[in-house]
C-alpha positions as CSV (number, residue, x, y, z in Angstrom):
1,M,-30.7,-137.4,115.3
2,A,-30.8,-138.2,112.0
3,E,-31.7,-141.7,111.1
4,I,-29.6,-143.6,108.6
5,R,-31.7,-145.9,106.2
6,S,-31.0,-147.6,103.1
7,I,-33.5,-148.7,100.4
8,Y,-33.6,-149.7,97.0
9,T,-34.8,-146.9,94.7
10,D,-37.3,-147.4,92.0
11,K,-34.9,-146.2,89.5
12,R,-32.1,-148.5,90.0
13,K,-28.6,-147.2,88.8
14,N,-26.7,-149.8,87.1
15,D,-23.2,-149.3,87.2
16,S,-20.8,-150.8,84.4
17,R,-20.6,-154.2,86.4
18,G,-24.2,-154.8,86.4
19,R,-24.5,-153.9,90.1
20,T,-27.3,-152.0,91.4
21,G,-27.1,-148.9,93.8
22,Y,-28.5,-147.9,97.2
23,V,-29.1,-144.5,98.9
24,E,-27.9,-143.7,102.3
25,G,-28.4,-141.0,104.8
26,A,-31.1,-138.8,106.1
27,A,-32.5,-137.7,102.8
28,V,-33.7,-141.0,102.2
29,R,-37.6,-141.4,102.0
30,K,-39.2,-143.6,104.8
31,L,-40.4,-146.9,103.7
32,Q,-44.2,-147.1,103.8
33,S,-45.5,-150.4,105.1
34,S,-48.5,-152.0,103.5
35,A,-50.8,-151.0,106.3
36,D,-49.8,-147.5,106.1
37,H,-50.4,-147.8,102.4
38,A,-53.8,-149.3,102.7
39,K,-54.8,-146.7,105.2
40,R,-53.8,-143.9,102.9
41,G,-55.6,-145.6,100.1
42,R,-58.6,-145.8,102.1
43,R,-58.5,-142.1,103.2
44,E,-58.1,-141.1,99.5
45,D,-60.8,-143.1,98.4
46,Q,-62.9,-141.7,101.2
47,K,-62.0,-138.3,100.3
48,R,-62.8,-139.1,96.6
49,R,-66.1,-140.5,97.6
50,Q,-66.9,-137.6,99.7
51,K,-66.1,-135.0,96.9
52,A,-68.1,-136.8,94.4
53,R,-71.1,-136.9,96.9
54,A,-70.6,-133.2,97.5
55,R,-70.4,-132.7,93.6
56,R,-73.5,-134.8,93.1
57,A,-75.4,-132.9,95.7
58,A,-74.4,-129.5,94.4
59,Q,-75.4,-130.5,91.0
60,R,-78.8,-131.6,92.4
61,R,-79.3,-128.4,94.2
62,A,-78.4,-126.6,91.1
63,Q,-80.8,-128.7,88.9
64,G,-83.5,-128.8,91.6
65,L,-85.9,-125.6,91.6
66,S,-87.4,-124.6,94.7
67,L,-91.2,-124.1,94.9
68,G,-90.8,-120.4,95.3
69,Y,-88.7,-120.1,92.4
70,V,-91.1,-122.2,90.2
71,V,-93.9,-119.9,91.5
72,F,-92.0,-116.9,90.5
73,L,-91.3,-118.3,87.1
74,A,-94.8,-119.3,86.4
75,A,-96.1,-115.7,87.5
76,A,-93.4,-113.9,85.2
77,C,-94.3,-116.4,82.3
78,G,-98.2,-115.8,83.1
79,L,-97.6,-111.7,83.2
80,T,-95.3,-111.9,79.9
81,M,-98.1,-113.9,78.1
82,W,-100.9,-111.4,79.5
83,V,-98.7,-108.4,78.1
84,C,-98.5,-110.0,74.6
85,V,-102.1,-111.1,74.5
86,G,-102.8,-107.3,75.3
87,Y,-100.5,-105.9,73.0
88,L,-101.8,-108.2,70.2
89,K,-105.6,-107.1,71.0
90,L,-104.7,-103.4,71.0
91,Q,-102.9,-103.9,67.6
92,A,-106.0,-105.6,66.4
93,D,-108.4,-102.8,67.7
94,N,-106.1,-100.4,66.0
95,T,-106.2,-102.4,62.7
96,A,-110.0,-102.5,62.9
97,S,-110.1,-98.8,63.7
98,V,-108.0,-97.8,60.7
99,K,-110.3,-100.2,58.4
100,H,-113.4,-98.4,59.9
101,I,-112.1,-95.0,59.4
102,A,-111.4,-95.8,55.9
103,S,-114.8,-97.3,55.1
104,L,-116.5,-94.1,56.7
105,E,-114.2,-91.7,54.7
106,T,-115.4,-93.7,51.6
107,Q,-118.8,-93.1,52.7
108,L,-118.5,-89.7,53.3
109,S,-117.0,-88.9,49.9
110,E,-119.8,-90.9,48.3
111,L,-122.3,-88.7,50.3
112,R,-120.5,-85.5,49.4
113,E,-120.6,-86.6,45.9
114,E,-124.3,-87.4,46.0
115,N,-125.1,-84.0,47.8
116,D,-122.8,-82.1,45.2
117,D,-124.9,-83.9,42.4
118,E,-128.3,-83.2,44.0
119,Y,-127.4,-79.6,44.7
120,N,-126.5,-79.1,41.1
121,R,-129.6,-80.7,39.9
122,V,-131.7,-78.5,42.2
123,M,-129.9,-75.2,41.1
124,T,-130.2,-75.9,37.5
125,S,-134.0,-76.7,37.9
126,V,-134.7,-73.5,39.5
127,D,-135.5,-70.8,37.0
128,L,-134.7,-67.3,38.8
129,E,-136.6,-65.4,36.1
130,K,-139.8,-67.2,36.7
131,I,-139.5,-66.9,40.7
132,R,-139.1,-63.0,40.3
133,D,-142.1,-62.9,37.8
134,I,-144.4,-64.7,40.3
135,A,-143.0,-62.6,43.1
136,I,-143.7,-59.2,41.3
137,N,-146.8,-60.0,39.7
138,E,-148.6,-62.7,41.8
139,L,-147.3,-61.7,45.5
140,G,-147.1,-58.1,45.1
141,M,-143.3,-57.8,46.0
142,V,-141.4,-54.4,44.8
143,Y,-137.9,-53.4,44.9
144,A,-136.6,-51.1,47.4
145,Q,-136.3,-47.6,46.7
146,E,-132.7,-45.6,47.2
147,D,-134.2,-44.0,50.4
148,Q,-135.2,-47.2,52.0
149,V,-131.8,-48.8,52.0
150,V,-129.8,-48.4,55.2
151,L,-126.1,-49.1,55.2
152,Y,-123.8,-49.4,58.2
153,D,-120.5,-50.8,59.1
154,S,-120.5,-54.5,60.8
155,E,-118.1,-55.1,63.5
156,G,-117.0,-58.8,62.8
157,S,-120.4,-60.3,62.7
158,D,-121.6,-61.7,59.4
159,Y,-125.4,-61.4,60.4
160,V,-127.6,-59.0,61.8
161,K,-130.2,-59.7,64.6
162,Q,-133.1,-57.4,64.6
163,Y,-134.4,-56.8,68.2
164,A,-137.0,-54.1,67.4
165,D,-139.1,-52.7,64.4
166,I,-137.4,-50.2,62.4
167,P,-138.9,-46.8,62.7
168,E,-140.4,-44.9,59.8
169,E,-138.8,-41.7,60.7
170,E,-135.1,-41.2,59.7
171,S,-134.2,-39.6,63.1
172,G,-135.7,-42.4,65.0
173,L,-133.6,-44.8,62.8
174,E,-130.4,-43.0,63.6
175,D,-131.2,-43.3,67.5
176,L,-131.9,-46.9,67.2
177,L,-128.8,-47.8,65.3
178,G,-126.7,-45.7,67.8
179,T,-128.2,-47.6,70.8
180,I,-127.6,-51.0,69.0
181,S,-124.1,-50.4,68.1
182,R,-123.1,-49.4,71.6
C-alpha cells in the first residue's frame, strides 16, 4: 500500500492569494530525519576520505621508484654513457689516424722529391763516354760480334736466369736452349 504524505517543497508555489502549496500522494519524497542526514553525510565524508587516501597512495606508488627499477635505470644510463664514450674515443682515434696518414703522405712526397732530385743529380754527373772509354781502354772490354748474340722468344718473363755455362759450339747451344724452354 502506498503511503500518503504531504510535505512542503523547497520550491513553494505561491498562488495569487499568497498561500503556499503542498504535494500529496505516493510520489512525495520521504522526509529524512536529521540523524539519517548526518549518517549519510558521515558516509559520504568517509567515502571521500577513502578516495583521497587511495588517490594519494596511487600517486606515491607512481612517484616512488622500486629498487629494481632504480638499478635498471642506473645500468641503462651507465651502458649509454659507456657506448657514448667509446664512440667518441673511436672518433678521436679515426681523426688522429687521418692526421697521421696525411703527415706520412706529406713525408712520402718530400722523400720522393728528394729521391728524384738525387737521381737527376747522379744521372747528370755520370759521363757515359768516359765510362765507355775506361771500359774499352783500361779494362779491355770489346763489343760483341754478330755471331756471339743469341736471340730467343721470352714467354712472359722480364729476365733470364742462367743455370749453366753457355757452350762454345752452336749445336750445344741449341740443345741447351731446347732443354731450358721445355
